[in-house]
N, C-alpha and C positions, 0 to 999 in steps of 0.2 A: 464487162464482167464484174466490175465494180458495183453495178446496180442489182445484177443476180447476185451476189455477196451479201449486200444488206438487207435483200428481200428474205433470202435463207436465215441469216440473223433474226428478222424481225420475228419469222414464224417461229423460229426454235424458242425465240422468248416468250410468245403468244404462247406455245404449248406449254413450256415450262410454268409459266405463271397460273395458268388455266387450272392446271393440276390443284394448286393451292387456294383456288377460288372457295371460299367459304359459305356453304348454305347456312344461313341461320340469320333469324331477328332476334337477337338474345336479349334477354331479362338482366337489367343492371346488377343486381343484388348478387349473380351467379359469374359476374365476368372471371371473379378471380378463380373461382373454382373449374369454370369450363374453357376459358378463352385466351387468358393473358399469355400462357406459354406461346400457343400458335400466334397470337399478335406481336410478340416480341419476336419471334421467328421471322415475323414477316417485315418487321421496320418498325413497329412501336416502340416511343422511347419513353413513355411514362410509365406510372402503376396503375393497377386497376383502380386505387382509391383516389387518383387524379380525375376520374370519370364520374365515379362515383362513391360517395363517402357518407354513412348512417350520420355520423358526427360533425362532418365538416361541410362546408361548402365545396363544392365539385363542379365541374363541366356542365352536369345535367342539371344544375342551378341556372343555367343561362339559355336552356331550350325551353319551348313553351307549345302547347296547342294555341295554333293561331286559327280563331273561328271556329267552325263547327267540324273541319275535316282536314285540315293542314298543320304544318308545324312552322314554326318561326323560331328565332335566337335573338338574344339581347345582344348588342353591340356596343352598347356605350354604358357609362354609370349613370347616364340620364333617362334610362327606359327605353333607348330606341331599340326597335324591333325590325329585323329584316326579315323577309318571305318572300315567296314568289310571286311575279306579276299577276299571274292567273289565280292565286288565292286572295290576293287584294282584289280582283277584278270587280267582285260586285260591290265592294265600298267605293272604288273607283266609279263605276257606273253610277251608284247612289249618288252620287255629287255632281253628276254631269249631267249639262243641258244641252240644249242645241248654242246657247249663247257661250256657254264655259264647257266644252267636250273635252274632259280631262283624258277620255279614251283613245281620242284622236291625238290631242296637243301635249298630254302629259299634264302631271301637276308637281310644283317644286315650292314648299312654304321658306320663304327665306330667312323668317324669324319664327320664334313660337306662337306668337301672335296668329299667324296665318295657320297653323295647323288645324284640321278640320275635325271636328268629333264627327264620329260615326256611331249614331245608335244602333244597337243591337250586335256589334262587332265587342268579342269579348276576347281576351288572351288571359292562359290557364297554364300555372305552373304546379310541378308534382313536387310537393313538400316532403313526403316520405312513402316507402314503400315497404312492407310487411308480409313475409310468408305465414299465413293463416291457415294453410291446410288441414293441419290436425284437428284445429279446433272445429272449421266449418265441417269436417266428415266423421267429428267424434259421436254424432247420433244415428248415424248410418248404420243399420242391420242387415244381414244377408236375406232377411226374408220380406224385406221392403218392395213394392212395387215400384216402378219406374216414377210414376207419379208422386207415391210418399217419398221417394228419394228427393225428387227435384222441391217439393214441398218443403222437406226436412232443412234442406241446404239452404234455401231462399230464406227462410227464417233465421237462421243460424247467422248468414250474411248481413241480413237487416239488422241483428242484434250487435255484432261487432262494428258496423258501419256507424250505428248510433251511439256507441261507447267511444268511438276513436275521437270525436270531435264534442268539445263542449259547446250547451245550448248557447246560441247569439253569436259562435265564431264564424269570424268570413272563412274558414275552410270547410271544406265537405269533403265527406269521406265515400269510397264504395269499394266493394270486394268484386275483383274480376275472377274469371275462370278460366284455367286453360288446360291444354292438353284432354280436351274433350271434357272436362269435369273431373278430372285426376289431380288437379294442382288449385289452389285460390291465392289469392296475393290481395291486400289492403292497399288502396292508394289514397292518399291524402293530398287534395286538392285545393288550391286558391286560385279563385276567378276573380279578374279585375276587368271592369266593364265600360271605364271611361278609356276607350283607344282612339286617337287621333291619326288621321292621315296627314303624312309629312312629304312623302316624295315618291312619284309615278313615273318612269318614262313613258312616252306614248307606245300606244302599241305597236306601230312601225317598229320599235325595238322591242317591247316587252312580250309581243305577241309574233313577232316576225316569223313568217313561215307559216301562220294560222294553221289551218285543217291540213294542208298537204304535206307539211312537215311534222305535224304532230305524230308523235311514236318513232319519228325516223333519224336515223344517223345518216350522215351529218347535220348538225343544227348549227344553227347560228342565231341564236335567240336571247335575247338579254330580260331574261325570266325574273325579274326582281321588284320588288316594291317595300317601302320604308314607312312605319307607323310608330306613333310612342305611346307608351303606357303611362297613363295619370292616375295618380292615387290622393287620397286625402292629405292633407298636411301631416298627418301622423305615420303616412307610408300604407294604411290600411287601404284595402279595395273601395271605391265608392262610385257611386253613380254620377254621370255627369256633373259639373259643376264648376263656375266659373274659380271657384276658390281652389280647384284640385292642382296640384304640383305635379311635376314629371317624377315618374317612380323613381326612386334611388335603387338600383339594383346593385344586391350585393355581390353579384358576380356576373362579367360580361366577357364573352370572347374576344381574344387579340385576334386582330386580321394580318395574315402572311402578305408581303408584297413580294414574295420570291416565286410563287405559283409552283405548279407540279411539274415533273418531267416521267416519262415512261418508266413503270415499276416502282413508284413512291408508294409508301403505304397511305391508304385514307381509312380514315372510319366516319360512321355517320350515326347520329341519335336524332330520332323524331318519334313518330306516332303510325307508324304503318298501319292502314286502315283493315284488311281483310286477305288473309290468305287462306288456301285449302288445300294445303300440302299432303294431307292424311284422307283425301277424297278417294272415294273407291272407283272403279272403272265405270259402275252404272250410274255416278253421278256424272262423269265425264260425258258420257253418252249424252245425258240429259242436257248439260251445258252445250256440247257440241249441235246436237241436233234440235232444242227446241227454244232453250234460253236466249242464246246468240241470235240464232237466227230472228226471231221476232222484235229483239232489240235491235238488230240491224235493220229489218225492214221498216218498223213502223218508226223509228225515229228518221231514217232516211226520208221517209215519205214526208214526216213533219217538217223536216230541217229544209227541204227543198223550197217549200212555201214560204217560211220564216224568212230563208235568205232572199227570195225574190222582192220581198216587201221591204227588207232591210235594205238592198241597196236601190230603192225606188224612192226612199224616204228617211232623211236624217234623223228625225224623230225616232221612228220606229227601229232604225239602227243601234240607237243609245239604248232605246227600251228593251231589246231583245238581245242585245250583246253578249250579256252573261247568260241568260238563258239558251242561247245558241251553244254558246262555248260548252256551259256545263251539260248539254244533252249531247254534241258531237264528239266529246271527249271519250265517253264510254261506247258509243256507236260504234268509232272508230277502233278502239280497242277490242271490240266483240270480233270486227272482220279480222284484225291481225291474230286474235287469240285462235280463232277456228281454222285458221291457213297454220298456224303452230301446232295446235294439237295434233293436224293430220301429217304436216310435215316430220314431226318429230315422233310421232306414234306414241303420243300420250297415254292414249287407253290401253294399248299393248303393254306400256312398261306397267300401268298400274294392274292390269291382269297377271304380270310374272309376279309382281309382289304379293298378290293375294295367294297364289298359287305357292309361294314360299310360306305365306303366312299359315295356309291350311295345313301345310305338311308338316310344319313345326307342331300346331295345336294337335294332329292326329297322332304324333308320334309318342304323347305322354299322356297319359288318362288325366291326371290333376290338370295340365294345361288345358287339355279338349272340354273339360267341366267348368273350365273359368271363362274360356275365349274361343270356344266349338262353335256358339252359334251368332259371333259377332257379325260377320259377314253376310248371313243369311239374313238377320234382322236389318240389315243395311239396305239389302237387295229389295227385301219387301216392302219396306218404306218407301223408297226411291219408287218402285214400281207402282204401287198404291197410290202415292198422292201425285203422280204426273198429270191422269186425266182432268183434274182439278186444279192443279199447279199452271197447266199451260193457258186455258182459258182467263186464270187469275193475271198471269203475265199478260196476255193480250188486252185486258179492262185495264189494267195499271198503266201500260205503255200507253195506249191510244186514247184514254178517259181521264183517268186521275191524275196522269202526268201531261197526258197531251192535250187534252181540250179545259182550256185556262177558266171557262166559265162557271165550271164547277168549283172552282177556289173560291171566289167571295161568297158563293152559296153555303161552301161546308164553314166560313169565318162567321157568317149572320146566323147560322144553326146554331151557334151558341147562345145565341139570345132568347131563344125558346126554351121556356119552364120544362120541366119534366114530365108534366103530364099535357104539353103543347096546347094548353088553355091562354097562356099568356106570355110577357116579355119579362126576363129575370133582368131587371135594371142595373143589378150589380157588374154586368158583362158590357153594357155599352161603351164606356170608355176604349177599354180593351178591343172590342169590335170595330169601332170608328177609327182605331188607330191602325188596326191592321187593314182594313180596307183602304186606307190613304195610303198606304205602303203600296198596296197590289194595283191601285189604278194609277198610281203615276208611272208604271212600266205596264200599261196596258193598251193593245190597240183592238179593239172590238172589231173591226172588218178583217184584221189578220186572224185572229181567233174563230171568227165566222168560218174564214176558208178552211182553217186547219180542221176546224170541228166537221165540215163536209167530208172531207177526206177520212178522218179518223172513225166515223159513223159508217162511212160506207166499208172500211177497211173489217170492223166487226160484223157487219151486216155478210159479207161475202166470205168470213172466215170461220164463226164460230157456228157450231151447231145450235140450232134451236133453242135448245133447254140449258146451254151457258151463255145465252145472251140476257143482258139486262133486260126488265120487262117493258122500258121505251121501245124495244124491237117491235113488239106486239102491235102497241099504238102505230108505229112507223107504217106497219104493213096494212093493219085495219083502214087507216084514217087518210095515209099518204100513198097508198098503193106501194110501199117500199121505196118512196124516193125520199131519202136520206137528206137531200139538198133541201127540198120544199119543207120538212122539217124543222131542219136547222134553221131556216130562214124565217120560219113562222116563232120558233123559240126566241131566236135573237130579237124578233121585232116586237115580241110581246114581253119581255122579260125585261125587269126595270135592272137587273144583274149586267148586262151587257150596255149599260149607260151609268157613268160616275154620277152625273147630275141627277138623276132620279133615284140612285140610290143615297146620294147626299141629302136629297129632300125627305126622302124616307124616313132618314136615320132621326130626324127633328121629331118625328111621333110614329115610333114604331109600332107596328100593329102584326101581332102573330099571323091573323088569319089573310093576309097580304103575302107575308113570306109562305104559307103554305100553299096558296092558291097559285104561287108564281109557277111558270110552265119549266124554267131552268130548276128551280128549286125540287120539283116533280120528278123530274129526269135524275137529278142528282141522288135523290135517295133511293131510288129504284136500282141505280149504278152502284151505291155503297152497299146495300142490303145484297144485292148480287155477289161482289166481292166477297164481302163477309161470310156469306153462306158457302163459296166455293172454299173461303179461307178455314171454316169449321169443318170440313173433310178434309183439308190437309193437315191441321192439327191433328185428326185422329192418328196421325202415323206418326207424330212427334214422340211420342214415349218409345216406340219400336227403334226409330231413328238413334236417339239421344242413347240409349242403351246400348245399341250396336256398336256407335260411333266411338263412345266410351272405352268399351271392351277392347274395340279394333286397336285403338292408339295404347292401351295399357300393355296390349299384349304384343305391340309392334315393338314398344320401348325395352318390353322384357327378352322378347327375341334379340334385340341388337343392344344389350345391356351396356356393351363397352363402346357404343358410338354415341357422342355427343348430340343431342338433337334440341332443336330449339320449337316453341308451342306455337301454333299459327299465330297468325298475326290478329288482333282485336282492339287497335287505334290504342294500347298502353305503350308506354315508353318503351325502345329498344335500343338497340346498338346492333350495328353490322359493320364488318372489316373486310378490305381488299385492297386491290392496288389497280392504280393507273395503267390501263391496257389498252392497245388496239386489238382487234378482232376480225376474223376473216367469214364473212357472211356467206360467202358461197364461192363455187370454184372460180378462179382466176381472180379475185377481189381482195383487198386488203385495206381497212378501215384505219386511217391513222387515229391517233387517241385526241387531237384537239382539232380546233378550228379557228378562224382568224376573221379580222373584220375585212380582209380582200375578199373572202368568201361570201360576205355580206354584200359587198358590191358587186358581185358577178352574179348573187342571186335576183339582184333588182330585176321588177318587170314590171315596167310600165303599163302592160295590158292587165294585170292582176293587182293593182294597188293595195286591195284589201287584206294581200297576203304578203307582197314582197314591196311594199314602198321603203325606201330609204330616205330618212328625213335629210334636207338640205345640209344642216349643220352638221351633221355628221359625215356626210361626202366632203366638206370643206375641211373637217378635222383630219380626214384620211388622206385627202390631196395634198395637205401641210406637213402630214407625218406627225402631227402635232399630239403626241400621245403622253407627253409627261414621263411620269415613272412608273407608267404601266405597260409599257411597250415591250417587247421581245424579238428580237433578231427583225427590227422594222417594222413590226405588225402588231397588233394586238389580238391576243389569244380570247377567243368569244366563249366557247364551251367545249368539256372535255370529257372522257368517260372513263368508268374503273368498273370492277366486277364486284362492286358493293350490292347485297341482298336488300333490294327495297323496293314498296310498292306504292299505290296509291294510299295519302295522307303522309306520307314521307316529302310531298310537295314542301318546297321551303326548307327542308331539314339541313343542317350546317354539314358540309362535307370538310371534315379537320384532319390536318397531316399528321405526322409523327408526334410531333411537340403539342398536339392540341389547338394549334391556330388555325383560323376560318381560310381556306383555300376556295370554296365554292358553296354553292347552293344546288341541291338536289331537283330536278324539277321534271323528269322523264324517263321511262325505259326505252329499249330499242324492239324495233318492229318483229325482228328475228325470233325474239324471247317472249312474245304476248303471252305465253302458255305459262308464264313464271310464278303466278301465283298459286297454280296447280303443280307445277313440277320445275324445280330449278335446275337450269342448263349452263352449267360453270363455262362451256366454252363460246357461248352466246352472248348469255346474259350480261348486259351492261347497264348501268346508272349513267344519266345523262346530267350533267351539271354546267352552271353557269359559272365560269370563272371571276373569282372575287375581284380582280384585277379589272375587268370590263365593268363590272358593277361601279368600281371606282373610277374609273374612266369617266362613265357616263356622268356620274354626280358632280365630278369636277368639271372636266373640259366640255360637256354637252350642256349640263345643267347649270353648272358654276354656282351649285350651291355647298360652297365650301366650308361652312359653318359646321355641316354635318360630320365633315372630314374631321375637323377639329375635337369633335366629341371621342372619336375612335380611337384604339390603341393600334397602331399600325406597325407592324414589325417589320424593318428592312433586313 
């Protein structure tokens, strides 16, 4: 009877809090106007200015763009940055070799001299945000075509960006568009280029669960890695130098040792990459029936081959670890998204919105004149571009993304001068560097196998007119046998052999490049891709106009409802509460997982995904949890109803007092349609508990010097 009572209470709590789930990735300058009242009601204990203040340091000053697509946060006065393991995965892989496999064994710098420079990795701070909508749109007139409007907006954005920073400044400026071109905000950024790897758990902790657990709850993944920002001695950004010093951060996040409990308020700052909440039913149909199935099929076939070779050879496992992880992440996301789109009837939901919008516009002549053609424009554009976009997607997934030999060809093509008669010597150093990075992580025989499968897919899938010209040659000279063609190309192209490429680069000759079979193939592929793209672009103005008008009208229709713009990798905030959820009838998911669950999931038959390090087992058996344990265990992950998406990986999860309690790293399977429509009862953010992070640093790695840098709040 008591258990039934507890379950009933849990369900009531889930239901009551789900109603308060707040859809929106909110722009920081408008927190006071749009969000602070609701945040206070949900448990927030600070002010809007504690998060973002135009004139003073605030929490936003500790949150950074990590690399090219993740979020990180500064957690010490000495520039220590923490993010997800999967965000640092490329850097960890970059430093790994068969002799020093940091992916497998982890890496811990025990003093600053051991911190590893990571070329190409950057950290970006947002120094200022300013709404410049009125100025950007000041030159727009009602008689402009969409092309004229776009060009006028672009010119004004360029002027504003140029004026915003002084020549020679370390800062950069960019104006970003919101609400489909109805709002514009200026961002001032500062990019640091000397970033060094400090610590990373082994993949058996940082990637525990692998593809099987990806996008799933319950999770047991210690998804974190640690880096440090270095600057010139004067504190300014600088390229790597032995003279650089740890960056003196003006603000860093305090870390809570208290943890979270059910119902606790949480908020997240970060850089969500892309959402399409204002997507039409026509676009949902395209994603469901074309985009996702293409990605699922092509990547799935490629990943089978990669995994076979990775399991066969340790060197290939290291070379392809990051590539495989990046590919499979959105492969599985696409599978889950299609399931969610169907289960949650997302297309029907969008159609209902469109019916409401249409009824609202036709009810008033002035509204109809402004917005009456919005949905028709979008529908015409989506349907018109589909016959060209579908083969474009196939070519992108199978060849431009899937067939690696194309990459060094495109790199070396930069050597060819404009009239294709000679070598551009100014590009030699850059090309050599890029080729060196590529061949470090390239297995020609693996790529040969993948290429055969990718070419076969396009041969069997695309209409003749949609195929790159190489397929005519395959038919005429190889009897349609793509395997024979691929073997011939790999056997006779210098691009399949790093030694041949290195020898060529000593005395580069444009005629050798132009006559190479892989170059000829690539040029035809790129030309076909671009020609299809040119057809797609013809529908851009129509789509842009319809999308802009729809969002403008939709906001006017619901003028009393607060709305957030779609994510576009600009800094946002989202808030919510720590909550369990009910994924289906008869199932209740708790809001946290523990180290006991890690031990339960261990699977010796699948060590790639479910291996548990011996040291972690010893700590568990001894209950040696230090100050990081709760109720005789260590909490590993927790969930909340914060509204996040890709790009938020590594984002700080903060409690009501602005203290770090976790790192966001994933969403849940049941709400994979979340980028298109928010599901308050189902949508959950998955985070690694910061106490598990500290436990791994302290007890597992013994790198206590890092803890001494942090501000730990007991």
